[in-house]
Each structure stands twice: as structure tokens, then as C-alpha cells.
N, C-alpha and C positions, 0 to 999 in steps of 0.2 A: 504493500500500500504506500509506504514511504517513497519507494522508487517512482511510482506513478505521480505522486504529488511533486517530486523534484523535477520529473520530466515535463510536467505541465507548466511549472514555474519557469523552466528554461525556455519553453516555447514562447512565453510572453515576452522574453527579453530578445528574441531573435528579430532582426530587422527585415529579413527576407531580401529578395533580389530587386530592390527598388530601382536600380539602374540597369536592369536587364534589357538587352537588345537582341531580339529574335533574329536569327540568321535568315529565316524565311522572309523577313521584312526588309532585307538589305540587298543592295547591289554592290558587290565589292569591286572597287576600282583598283586594279593591280599595276597599271602604268599610266603615266600622265605626261602630256607634252604641252609646252607653253611657247607660243610664238608671238612676235610683234605683228599685230593686225593693222588694219587701216584705221585712219582717223584716231590715232593714239589708243586704240583698243587692243585687247589681248586675245589671241586665238588659242583657245583651250581645247585639247584633244585627250580623250580618255579611252582606255580599253577595259571592257567589262565582260568577263566570261559568264556564260549561262549554261547550266546543265539541264537538258530536257528530261522530264520524268518519263520512264518507260514502264512497261507492265511488270518487268522483273527487277526493278530497281532503277538506278541512274541510267539515263540514255545518252544520246550523242551530245557533245559539247559544242557550243557556238560562241564565238567571240565578237562582241559588238564594239565597233569603233565609232565614237560620236565626237563631233567638233562643233564649237560655237564661238561666236565673238562676244566679248563682254568688256566692261570697264575695268574690272579687277578679277583675279582668280576666284574669289568667293562669289562674285556675281556670275561668273561662268559656271561655277558649281551649281548655283541655284537654277540657272537656265537648263543645265543638263538634267537636273533633278526633275524638271517638268517634262522631260522627253522620255523618261524611263519608268518602268513599273518598279514598285518598291522605292527605297531611299538610297541616295548616294552615300557610300561609306568608304573613306580613305584609310581605314585602320590597317589594311593589308597592302598598302601601296609599296611597291618594290623598287620602282625606277621612275625618276623624273627627268625628262629630256627638255632642255632649254634650247630654243632657237638661237643661232649665233647673234643676230641683231638685237634680240631682247637681252641676252646675257651681257652684251657690251654696255648696256645701260645699267643703272643701279639695280643689282640683282636682288638685294635684300627685301625691298617692298613686294617683289613678286612672290617670295617665299614666306612672307609675313603670316599669311593665313595658316600655313602648315605648322608654323611654330606656335601659334596661338591656340590651335585646335587640339584639345587633349586626346582626340581620337585619331590624330594623324600618326603615321608610323615614321619616326625619326631615324629608323634604320635604313630608310630608302636611299638608294644611290643616286648621284647626280651625274648627268651626261650632257655634253654639248653637241648639238647637231653640226656636222662639218660639211659645208657645201650643199646642204639640203635644209629642210625644216623639221621641227619636232613632229609635226603632223605627218610628214613624209616617212619618217622612221617608224612611227607607230602603224602606218598603213602597209608596211612590208608584208608580203604574203609568201612566206617560206613554207613549202609543202611538207617539210619535215618538222615544223614547229607550229603547233596549234595555237599556243598562246604567245603573243609578242612579248608579254612580260617575262615569261620563262626564258625566251630567247635572249632578251636584253640582259637580264640578271645572270644568265648562264655565261654569256660572253664576258661580263665584268668579273665574275668569280674566277673564270679561267685566267683572265688577265692578271688578277691579284696573285693567283697561284704561280704563274709564270714570271712574276716580277715585271709586269708591264704597266700596272696601275697601282694606286695606293690603297684602294678599298675603303676610303673614308666615306662616311654617310652624313646625312644632314645634321645630326647631332654633333658630330666631330667637327664638321666644317663651320658650325655656328661660332665657335670660339675664335677661329682663325679669320672669319669675316670681320669680327669686331675688334680684335686685338691689334694694336699698332706694332710694327716691326716683324710681322710674319704674314706671308701670303700662302696661297694653296693652288693646287692644280687638280683638274678632273679629266676623265677620259673624253676624247672627241671621237665621234662616230659618224661614218659616212655610209651611203647605200650603194651597193652594186646593183644597178637597175636590171641588167641583163640576167643575172643569176638570182636576183631577189635575196641578197645576202647583206648582212650588216658587218662592217669592218671597223675595228679600232684603228684610227689614223694617228694617234699620238696622245699627248697630255696637254690640255689647254691651260695656259698660264693666266692666273688672275692677279690683279692688283687691287687690294681693298675689296670693294663690292662689285668690281667691274671685270669682265673678261677682256683681256688685252687684244685679242685677235691673233695672238702668236701662240705657237705650240711647239713642244718637243716632238719631233717626228718619231713614228713608231719604231724606226730602225735604231733609235737612240734611247728608247724608254727604259731598257734594262739597266744600262749604265747610269741613266738619270736617277733611277730608284736607288741604285747602290750609292750614288753620291749623296742621296738623302739619308742614307743609313738604313734603308729598308730592303728586305728580301723576302720573297714568298717561298713556296715549297721548292721551286726550281728557278735557277737563274743561269741561262746559257748565253754565251756571246760567240758569234761567228764573225771573224775578222780576217781581212786580207793583210798578210804580214810579209808578202813578197811579190815581186814582179818578174822574177827570174825564169819562171816556167812558161813554156809555150801554151800548155794546157792550163787555162786559168783556174781550173778546179784545184790544181796542185798548189796554188798560192794562198789557200785559205786554211784556217784552223778553227775548230769549234771547241770551246771549253765549258765545262760545267763548274760554276762557282760553288765551292764547298763551304767557304767561310769568307765573310767580308768584315773588315775592321776599319771603320771610318772615324777619323779624328779631325776636329776642326779647331784651329788655333787662331784667335783674334787678338790683334794688338792695336791699340789706339795711341798714336804718338803725335803730339801737336795738332790734335783734331783730325788726323788722317787715319782712316781705318784700313788695316791690312789683314787679309784673311788667307790662311794656308789650309788646304784640305788634303789630308793624307789618307789615301785609300789603299789598304793592303788586301790583296785577294789571294786566297789559296784555291787553286783550281785543279781540275782533272781534265786531261785532254780526252775528248770523246770522239773526235773526228780529225784526222790529219792525213789526207790522201797522199801527201808527199813522202810519208813514212821515214824510216831510218832514224828514229828517235834514240836507238841504242848507240849511235855514233857519239863518241865523247865530245861534249860541248854543244851538241845539237839542242838539248833542252834549254840550256842557258841562252842560246841564240833566240829560240822561240819566246822565252820569257822577256828578253830585251825588246824584241820586235812588238810583242803585245803591249808592253809598257809604253812604248813610243806611240803606237796607234791609239791606245785608249786615252793617253794623256792629251793627245791632239783633239780627240772627240770630246773629252771632258772640257777642254778650253772652249770648244764650239758651243757646248751646252750652257756654260757659264756666260758666254757672250750673249746668247739668246735670252736668258733670263734677266740679264742686266739691261739689255735693249728693251725688254718688255717692262722693266721696272717692277719685276715680280720677285719678291724676296721669299721664294719658296724654301730656301735652305734655312730660314729663320736667323739670318745674321743679325738683323736689327734687334730681335728678341734677346740675343746673347749680349749685344752691346748695351742694351737697356738694363740687363740684369747685372752685368759684371763691370760695366764702365758707365755708371749712371750719371756721373757729373758731366762726362763728355757727351753722353746721349742728349742731355738737356740743352746742350749748345748746338747740336746738329739739326739741320733740316733734312731728315732722312729721305724725304721725297726727292730732294735734289742730289743728295750725297750718294745714295745707294748705286745709281747707274755708273758712277765714276770711281768707286772704291776698287782697290787692287785685290783680286781673288786668284790665287795660284793653286791649281790642282796638281798633286803628285801621286801617281799610281804605281804601285809595286805589285808584281805578279810572281807567285811562287807555284810552280808545277809540283804537286805532291803525288799525283797519279797520272799514268798515261795509258791505261787500258791493260789488257792481258796479253797483247801481242808483244813479243820480245821481252 
């Protein structure tokens, strides 16, 4: 009897599911695109999957792509809400694609509604449309990918694993958007119209809240990530280290980075900022068509040639980020933290593109396969 009384008393204290949202009453938006529209409006595009009910359970799935013009993203959401059955729900949003022209403007007001809405998924990734529109990317019809959201997020996840992209989401980017002395980059993506494929073309460089229009090309993104001190599950570099062979295939080597150790040293002397970036790579040779690695001194020659080529490419990357005035390496953040008196005297907007940044790359071959 006592147990029954206690159970009834506990029931009176339970609040129940007062904030319950029934899945059957929702339309989950899994990917979203935002473009610059006409007359200062925003063109919003969303993908919404719908599973038809069958006699024996779930039936065929269809993906609905809807676009509308609106004054703000929230206004666009309300307009789309009037075009669909059930209610617009961004809680499972996986990818947001920004059109290049819109991203070049102040990006933060465009994302404001997502940060304010408690139902938004801040784990969503951000992508910049390259040479096309966000609407164009969401309308790609790949016969092997039913959901464009799965296709987009799958490409990004693969890029993170292969050390081509950072993997930062909206929540992580928010701090870098607002903090002085550090910028960020996000993947840029283009459409292969003939094959209806999406392709990562590089890492788009931001300065503050604006996309600069400049990017690190996809051929340099692995080295770019290593310079940032980031590495995914795999990091491979294929470089041309010779011109001596008639068969051009024999002039290349491919290495798998086993360990990267990046150190950045910053000195501020008489108001002048100097940066040295030391990147030490321990690598395994996974492809070397020229062979003869067993010859004495051959591995040392490969190491020196790789160091030369990679250092030149690192200098090119640094030149690009300084030209874009994009402090993606967070130099300003370190100056602000460790040289605060000097930082207060600097106009970082003007100083950063002109500071001295010297990369030094060392390569150590620790494995070269099972041959010889």
C-alpha cells in the first residue's frame, strides 16, 4: 500500500513532455542553400526528404527541393513553411551552402537566425559554392545519391579524413567570426555538370565576417592543413621532385605523413612582427616509380628534394593568405596573447599582409615500403 501511495505522489511531481515535438508533424530540412537574390533579397533553397508509407512499412523515399526569395533567412523559412505539409524543422540540418556573392558580404547576419534558434543544429557544416550557386549545388541529381544532404556531408567527412578540410561546424566557427586576430576557412565546392558530381575545389579564405574570394587550391589543401597543425586519419602528398626522367611518371613520389610536428615562433621587435613556422614531417614512401631506394644516399636525396618543393609550396600558401588578409594561422591571436603591449599599438588590419612569415619544412623518411 505504501508503495502505491509513493508512486502516486511521484506522478504528481512529474512535468511530462511539455515541449514534445511529434516527428509526424515535422518536415526535416537536412541541407540549406542561401544565395544573393534580386533587389537585395535572399534566395533560400532547402532539401526535404519524405518517406512514403507502404503497406508493409516504409516505402520509397523522395527528396523535395524548394526555393524562395525573401528579405531574410527567417522570412524565407516562413515562406517555405507555407509551401509544405507539416512544419519546417532545422534541428537535423547537416550542411549549409552559401553562394559566393552572398558570402562576400557580411556573413554573420545571414547566419543570425540559426544561432538564435534553439532548434537549429550547430553541428552543421558550412560550404561555399564555387563558380555556381547554392541552389545549383542542392539541385545536383546524382543517380547514386538519393539525398543531396548525405552526398554533401559525405564529401566533407571524407575531406576531413583525408586532411583536405578542417571539419569545423557552425558552433566552432562562431568564435572565430567574432574574435579579432584569427580568421577561418571553409571548403569551396563546384558542380561537374556533365557527370552531375560535386567536387571540393579548395579552402575558401575568410577575413572577419566576409569571404575574400580567394582560396587555397585543392592541390595544396593537405599541406595547408599541416601548416595549420591539423591532420585527419590520412595525409598523403604527391610531389614532383625531379625533371631528369623522360617518362614523367618517374619524376614523382607519393608519401604518407605518419607524424607532423608544427611549431610557430613569433617575435615582435620595434613593432615589427616576424613569424617562423617549422614543420617536421615523418613520412612513409608509398609510391616511387623511379625505385632504387636501396642505393646509398638515395633516400637522403628524396628527403632534400621534398623539403625544397614543399617549402616553395608553403611560401605560395602563405603569400595567398596574406594577399587575402586572412589570418587563418591565428598569428594575431598569439601576438595579442603573448605580446599584448605591442598588439595594442598595431593596426592588425594593415600590418598582417606585410609581416614576415618564413616556413621551414623538414622531411624524414622513416619507411619506404616492403620492396628492398
